[in-house]
C-alpha positions, -999 to +999 in steps of 0.1 A: -209-602-328-192-591-298-185-559-323-222-558-329-235-558-292-209-529-287-220-509-313-257-511-298-246-505-262-227-475-273-260-464-294-284-468-263-258-451-243-256-422-268-296-421-267-303-417-229-278-389-228-299-367-254-326-360-230-298-347-205-282-329-229-316-308-242-327-302-204-296-292-191-303-257-175-293-224-187-268-199-166-282-168-157-269-141-133-303-138-112-339-155-108-363-137-093-395-158-086-428-168-064-439-132-073-467-110-091-444-100-124-463-070-134-443-073-170-462-038-184-463-053-219-485-048-245-512-071-230-502-063-197-495-098-187-488-112-155-461-134-147-442-151-114-409-156-122-376-135-141-343-143-153-316-121-158-280-122-170-255-098-178-277-070-168-306-078-192-337-095-188-336-133-201-370-145-200-405-143-180-425-169-171-442-191-145-419-210-118-411-238-145-382-209-154-364-225-125-362-260-145-349-240-173-323-217-157-299-217-127-286-187-111-259-179-084-291-161-069-325-170-065-347-144-051-379-158-035-404-127-038-428-146-013-462-134-035-449-097-035-453-074-069-420-072-093-426-045-121-405-022-140-388+005-121-403+038-121-393+067-147-398+099-135-403+122-165-396+153-151-377+157-115-353+182-103-325+164-077-320+190-051-288+181-024-290+191+008-258+214+010-236+228+038-253+260+040-291+239+040-314+231+069-337+210+054-375+226+059-386+191+037-394+175+065-407+203+093-440+199+104-445+238+117-430+270+118-416+265+149-398+238+138-381+255+113-370+282+136-355+257+154-338+244+125-326+282+117-309+283+151-290+254+150-276+262+116-271+296+128-250+282+161-233+258+137-219+281+108-215+315+130-230+350+120-232+364+087-231+333+072-261+323+045-289+299+058-304+280+027-326+254+024-357+239-001-389+221+007-413+242+029-448+239+024-475+262+041-502+231+038-477+209+058-470+234+090-487+236+115-494+270+113-512+267+079-493+296+068-465+308+046-434+322+061-421+355+065-397+375+072-403+379+107-403+345+116-368+337+101-354+371+118-369+358+150-349+327+147-313+337+132-315+374+135-275+377+126-279+356+094-291+361+060-318+337+055-331+324+021-355+292+022-373+281-013-409+269-012-412+234-023-418+239-063-393+264-062-418+291-074-415+311-042-392+319-018-391+337+017-359+363+029-350+372+060-343+413+062-306+406+062-309+387+034-333+414+015-309+441+026-279+425+012-297+422-021-305+456-020-347+448-021-364+475-002-402+489-003-392+511-034-378+481-055-400+469-086-414+435-091-388+418-113-399+409-145-417+379-143-417+381-107-434+396-075-424+407-042-451+405-016-453+437+009-467+439+043-495+461+058-469+487+061-456+486+027-423+467+035-414+435+019-431+407+039-399+383+026-421+362+001-409+364-034-426+346-061-413+335-092-374+353-090-362+350-060-332+349-079-327+386-073-316+373-037-300+341-047-273+359-070-257+375-039-254+339-018-220+327-024-221+292-039-206+261-028-179+246-052-193+217-071-164+195-050-188+205-021-217+193-034-211+162-050-211+141-017-248+155-010-257+149-048-250+114-052-271+111-015-300+125-034-299+104-064-296+075-045-326+086-025-341+082-057-338+041-056-353+038-027-387+057-043-382+027-068-372+054-097-345+037-119-344+060-143-355+096-144-354+130-170-332+158-151-353+193-154-322+209-144-298+206-170-272+228-182-241+229-207-226+266-193-197+245-185-192+228-215-157+241-237-160+280-248-170+275-287-188+246-281-216+260-261-202+267-227-198+302-210-163+318-196-162+310-159-157+350-150-191+357-176-218+378-157-245+346-147-217+319-152-220+304-123-240+271-119-263+264-091-250+238-069-284+218-072-280+219-109-265+190-129-245+197-162-240+173-187-205+174-182-210+168-144-233+140-150-206+122-172-182+128-148-204+112-118-217+082-137-180+077-146-170+077-113-202+057-096-209+033-123-240+017-118-245+027-086-273+054-096-304+059-113-300+060-151-307+101-162-318+119-194-311+155-197-332+181-200-310+214-212-320+249-209-322+267-239-286+283-238-291+309-266-292+302-307-255+311-309-246+286-276-271+261-290-257+260-326-221+256-313-227+225-290-216+197-309-250+171-297-285+174-299-311+150-279-304+115-277-268+117-273-252+096-246-257+064-236-283+042-214-267+058-181-269+095-191-281+110-225-294+141-237-328+150-237-354+181-244-349+216-245-363+226-215-377+231-187-373+268-194-404+286-178-430+299-201-449+309-171-448+307-137-464+280-110-493+274-082-467+275-056-461+313-064-486+317-074-479+331-111-490+304-136-507+323-164-540+320-168-569+326-195-595+337-168-588+356-131-576+338-100-603+328-079-606+363-054-581+382-074-600+401-097-575+411-127-549+387-115-543+363-140-504+355-130-478+361-160-461+346-190-424+346-192-420+352-235-436+372-258-449+353-293-416+361-311-389+350-283-409+319-278-410+313-318-374+317-320-364+295-293-389+268-308-373+273-340-341+271-331-342+240-314-363+226-336-335+232-365-306+218-345-326+185-339-336+187-302-369+174-287-390+205-268-401+198-234-408+235-222-425+247-188-465+257-189-491+251-164-514+277-166-540+277-193-528+306-214-493+294-211-506+259-227-520+278-255-493+300-262-466+269-261-487+250-284-487+275-308-459+276-311-447+241-311-474+235-339-458+262-360-426+252-360-435+213-364-457+223-394-431+244-410-393+230-402-390+193-415-368+168-394-347+147-415-340+122-385-377+115-375-414+117-393-438+140-387-457+121-360-427+113-344-408+143-330-420+134-294-423+170-281-441+177-250-455+200-224-441+196-190-470+204-163-501+210-181-519+217-148-547+238-160-566+218-188-566+243-220-594+249-241-606+217-269-591+234-298-557+234-281-558+198-270-569+192-312-540+209-321-519+184-300-534+153-309-531+162-348-492+173-341-485+147-317-475+169-290-472+148-255-474+155-217-452+150-189-478+152-162-477+156-124-502+137-108-491+143-075-495+181-077-533+173-072-525+160-041-496+178-025-510+211-036-543+207-032-548+241-008-539+261-032-562+247-062-590+251-038-580+286-031-571+294-066-591+281-090-629+283-103-649+246-098-643+238-137-607+239-131-598+228-099-618+197-108-600+192-146-563+202-126-532+182-138-561+162-164-553+125-179-580+111-189-595+141-207-565+142-232-551+108-234-589+093-236-608+117-254-579+131-274-554+102-279-523+123-265-494+103-249-493+107-211-463+102-192-457+108-154-437+124-130-429+140-098-410+170-103-400+178-064-434+182-047-422+161-033-404+130-051-424+100-049-443+083-072-465+060-055-481+095-041-488+103-082-500+068-087-529+074-057-537+105-071-539+093-107-563+063-097-581+084-065-584+120-078-580+126-044-564+155-022-554+148+015-584+166+029-601+130+011-619+153-015-624+140-050-615+167-075-628+157-110-632+119-106-640+120-146-599+125-149-587+093-130-573+069-153-570+029-141-541+015-126-529-008-153-528+027-172-515+046-141-485+023-140-480+025-178-475+058-177-449+058-150-427+032-165-433+023-201-443+061-211-415+076-199-391+053-217-406+058-248-402+098-242-367+096-242-365+069-270-355+042-254-389+023-258-366-005-270-343-008-240-365-005-208-399+007-188-412-027-192-399-065-181-396-082-213-367-105-229-334-082-242-345-052-220-323-039-189-329-055-161-345-025-142-369-036-114-384-031-083-405-047-056-433-034-037-445-043-002-483-043-016-500-052-052-505-022-068-535-037-088-557-046-063-546-032-029-565-008-012-558+030-022-540+038+008-516+011+001-499+039-023-495+063+005-484+036+033-465+009+012-428+008+006-406+001-023-386-032-005-363-035-031-343-016-063-324-035-094-307-014-119-294-037-147-300-066-126-277-057-098-294-047-065-293-009-057-316-008-025-331-029+000-354-015+023-343-023+058 
């Protein structure tokens, strides 16, 4: 009898322990809860909590996740929005080097002149002063810089300041002299030297500022590494957890494997350009402190590309190879030299310039295609888009790809600023050619578009809804460098407003969920990483941001005034707003 009682007691104790075992919490590293979690999954579902372990998302759901999981770090979002980190599909990191001023933050020509005086005093006479990011619309004087402006501030220093967008620059008199540019210098191929009323160079060079930049002594990569790291960390503050670097090169690979000899003509790599070798070394050193990068590779020519042992997709979830690009098929509107099918407004006979003959463009596309590369070429004007799509279509239809289905090459155009004829978009839809669009251009280049475009092209600049909705063309968002900042792009995409408050082509606007998807999940799809990132779903990398406002319901002005409060890459907090 005693034995039976003991057995029964043991059975009851065992049974009472079962619920405790069944409800034991699973240990994870991080839980964020009490928020509005935009998963950006297929249904665009909204949750309130996320659990993360070993850099990946374990689960999403409601507050009951706190009953299922325990974590060493639990973050109460207090109702704020958590969403996937932005994936910028076309971006140029531009570090501020030792000889640079930063005209990007200037509000007047006078302020830029003050920067030049200080830098001249710091560097001493004869030293080059450089910089990037001025934009006449942001300056109180509302005009381009001239060489006279630069001469007045730094007469004893050669100066070259590149305009935002990098399609034009202004040079000082001393800089022009050192470069051998005078009133008799012909326009370089694909570029234009502006002249003043007396026929002298006025300082502005469109598209081909390299004719001056080539004589500037370049800092070593060792001097630029720290500024580059600072620039990349700055992206995290903007909520960018991954980006496609449109400036990539392979020039410093070994000779015979895609690289060029260090003493070869033109072998110097610009300090702001990331090479595949530099990127791998930098990310090996910095670990998970930087946003993930997919590197475009500028077409190096057929022989060098054939000798390079890798192609699109090679790498890991930190650094990988992307498309051949953004080799410029035409210029841009910051020049302006974008190649148009019609004359620029107020400039009879001027339609911009193309960079390639049809044969040259076809050779680049076909060679890259045969070697397994994705394509992502720069084409801004409608004439350039037509030429690019014709070359893409011919190559896609005649050269098989053993690795990908005909409708899954994921080739794309960079920019797609001026909407081309419908026949061209129909070809894009048929051949599954996509768009890496910069909706922020509408906002930041409003004054240029108003001045240069006819009414129809103005209304459809940087179009989104027509290609996406009418033709079913896949669109991913990016910011290029005008300036970097996804929130401005989202504002422009949903409002179609410029800084003036004018709406340009309301029919090209998209909904907030669509715009958010285009700046997150679609960027991952462009690099064939849709199973790894771009949404907040179980199994994916925990690349997430916390916003100070609700992007689905807040007043549109919140996109311009709001902030990213926190950024996570692989479940690690890499930015917190002070």
